[in-house]
N, C-alpha and C positions, 0 to 999 in steps of 0.2 A: 398307396403314397410312396412305396419304397424309400430309398435314401434321400428323397426330397424332403422329408419331414426333418432330417437332420441338418440338412445344409444350412438354414437361417440360424443354426445355433453357433456356426462357427465361421460363417461369412463375415463376421464383423472383424475378422482378421485381415480382412483387405483393406480396411479403413485405417490401419494403423500407420501407414507409411505417411498419408497425407495429413495426420494430425499433428505432426512436428513440422513437416514442409509449408503447411498452410500460412504456419505462423510465420514464415521467412518470406513467402514468395507472393503471398496475396494481400489485398488492403486487409486490415483487421475487422472491417464493417463485412467484406465478402466472405472472408473466412469464418466469422461467427456464424453468419447465416448458413453458410454451406455445411459447417461441422455438426451445426444443431440439425439440420435437415436430414443428413446422412444417419447421425446417431438415432434420431428419432424413428425413421424408417426401419432400420436394421433392428431397434429394440423391439418395434411393434410386431415385425415379422417373427423374431425368435420367441417372443411370448406367444404369438398365435401357435407356433408349433407345439410350443409346451403344452397348451391348451387341448390340441387336438391329440398329443399324447396320452394326457391325462384321461381323455374321455376313453380311450382304449384300456388304461390302466383301471381306472375306475369302475369299467365294466366286469371287470374281472375279480372284484372284491365281493366277498359274501355279503347280502343284505343291502346292496346299492340301490338306489330308485331307480337305475336305468332299465330298459326292457331287457330282458333275459337273453334274446337274440343277439343283442351288441356283444355279447361275450362268444359267439359262435365262431368256430376256427376260421371261417372264411372272412370275418372281421379282423380276427389277430391276424392273419396272413398278410393284411395290407401294410404292417407295421413290422421292420425286421427287428429281432430281439423283443418281442412285444411284450412278454413277461418282465423284462428287466427294465426295458425303457418306459414302459407304459407306467409301470409302479413309482420309478425314479424321478418321472415327471410330476407326479402328485406333491411331492415334498419339494421339488425345485419351484413349481409354481406358486406353493403356498409361501416359499421363501420370498419370492420377487413381490407377490403380493403385500406382505407383510413388509418389506422393506420399502416398497413404494409408498404404502400409506402413511408408514414413520416418516418418510422424507416429506410428504404433503403436510402432515401434522406439524412437524415441526416449523416448516416454512411459514404455516398460518400462524403458529404460536409467537414466532419472532415477530411477525409482522403487528399482531395485536400488541403484544408487550411493547413494541416501538411506538405504536399509536397511542397506547394508553400513557408513556412517559412524556407525550406531547400536551397531555390534558392542562389546559390553563394557560399555555402560552399563545401569544397572539397569532391569529390566523394569517401567517405570512409565508412566502414560498421556501423561505430558508428559517429553520427552527435553530436557535442557538441553545444549547444545554448548558448552563453552569457546572462545570464537571473539568477536574483537573487532569483527567485522563484525556488524551488527543485521539479523536477518532472523528470521522465523518462517513455518510453512507446516505445512499439514496433510497427514501422510504415510497413505494409505489402506493399510489393511491387506492381507495377501497371502492367497490362496486356496489350496486343497489340502489333504492330510493334515497337513500341518504349517503350517496356515495361522496368521498373526499377526494380531490385532487393529490397528487403525490408531492412530498416535500423532501427539501434537502435538510438533513439533520448533521449539525457541527457542533463539537463541544468548544468550549473556551479554552481548553487545552490547547486544540489543534489551531484555532486561530491564533492564539498568541505566539504561537511557534514559526508562524508564515508571515512574511511581509504582504505589503497591499497587494502587489501585483500576483504573488504566488497564493493569496486568497481568492483572486480572481479565478485564477486557473482552477483551484480547487473547486469552486462554486461553478465554473463551466463544465469541469469534469462530471460532477453529480448531476447537472442539469442534462448531460447528454446521456446518462444511464437512465433519467426517466424519460426524455423525449423518445428515445429508441426502443423504450420497454425491455432493457437488458434483462430483467429478473426473469422474464418469460425464457429467454434463452437459456439462463442460469438453471432455472428448474426442469427445463425439458433436458439439459445435458445430464443432470442430476437423476432423473427419472430413468433415463436410457442407461445410464451406468448402474443403477440398481437393477434394471432389468436383465441386463446381461454384462458381468464383469468385465469381458473382453473390452467393452466401449468406456472405460475408465479412462484411457489415454485422451479419449475425445473430449470427455469431461474437463479435464486439466487444460486441454488445448482451448476449449470455449472460454473457460473462467479467464485464461490470460488474453485471449482475442477480444474479449468484451471489454478488458481495462484499457487494451491499447486501443481499441475504437474509441472510448472516451477521452482518452489521452490525446489522441488525433484532434478530435473535436474542441478539446481545451485549449490546446496550441494553435488551432486555426482562430478561434474567437478572441486569444490573448494576444496573438500575433507575434509570439516570441516562444520559439521551441525551447530554448534553452531556460527560460523561466519556469516553464511547464516541467522540464525535466528535474530543475532545482526542487521545485515543490514537491514533485513526487519522491524525491529522494529524502529530502528532508521529513515529509510526513512518516515514511516508512521508518524512520531512525527514532521518531518521537513515539510512534504508535505502541500502545502496549495490548490493551484489549479493547474490543469492539461490541457494544450490546447487540448491534444488529449483524453478528458474523454472517448469517445466511443471506445477506443483502449485498448488492454491488457496494463497494467502498472505494475510497480514494487510496487508502493505504492497504488494500486487502492482501493476504498472505499471497507469496507467490514469487515468481523472478522479478524482483523489483529492479535489479541491475539491468536487465533485459530491456526493461521498459525504458530505463533512463538511457541506455544505450541508443535504442530506437529512435528517441525523441531527439537526442545528439545527432542523428543522422538525417538524411535528406527525407522528405514527404514521401510515403509509401505511393507506388502508382495505383490509379484505379482501375486495376486488373481484375478482371472475371474470371479469366481463365488462363492460366500459364501456357506458353509455348508447349505442343504437344511433346517433343524431343528433348525436354528436360526432366530432371529428376521430379519436380513438382507437377509437371503435366503428366507423366506417366504414373505418378501416384493418384492424382487426381482421377485419371481414367480406370485405373483399378478399383479404386473406391466406387466410382460410379457404376462400372461393369459389377461389383460384388454386391450394391445395395440392389441393381436391377435383377441379379440372379435371386437374391435373397427374397424380394417380393413375388418374384414369380414361382420360386419354389413353394413358399408359402400358400400363394394362391392354388397351386396344383395340387398341393396336399390338402387343402381344405375342400376343394371340389370333389377330389377323390374319395375321402373320407365320408362326405355328405352322400355320395353315391352309392358306396358300398353300405352304410347306415340304412339307407333308404330301400336298398335291395333286400336287407337282413330283417327290416320291420315288418312284421305281418300287418297285412291290410285289416 
């Protein structure tokens, strides 16, 4: 395996420049999809390499259930600094597993509690909760035989703070979250950041771009970017706490002034790839090369370890 097993752990650094530049130079729809894909691939590759290192480290522990031959010098020679790296990977991978599991459980708990809060309300696409607190969020549907379609949840406090046209912008914004399944992008970005802390800037960028994506869809449906910008600003001013904090929301915490400024500007071009010789283009190429290198390095390390372990395992 050599140094290839360590490269996916640090190659997420190549995606940091595009995290901010994508927000500025790509359509938010493209940026959300691109950053989520890059972050997911990099997170999977780094987790895979942690698992490979963990195998080598676990084989050195007394009383482990692995074949004794997996701790032979020939196997340990496949990993530089095998004693330190192998044992450190055990704790690192355990931390990743616990953190990702906690994120998934929290996400499930928030959705379950949000659905319980709607018990007894009419089955309509928009659920209005009698609450003086101002909030609005998109509640994804449930799966299974008794699956329910997603719903828009908004409080009376939020509705009272907006005009009629601003309410239309709010509903259109949340409908865009549901239609485009933004909760999947947000959860994917959160899990990627849990798997590798170097990907946290990508998570923040995905959160912002998903909101911008919904902003643009709302502005297009309402037909007035200024009304949508005013609705975003007013919602942020009156919002206090949101029961569905893990879900996409109209006044989600984040750079609201940047969202308002973007809505007051022109419609972003539907660009899928910026010109190569621009800052965004170069950053995107660097991220693409880093992602490809991470995938190749992790695949190379996995194949190499499998061959080494197969050769060391007695027939």
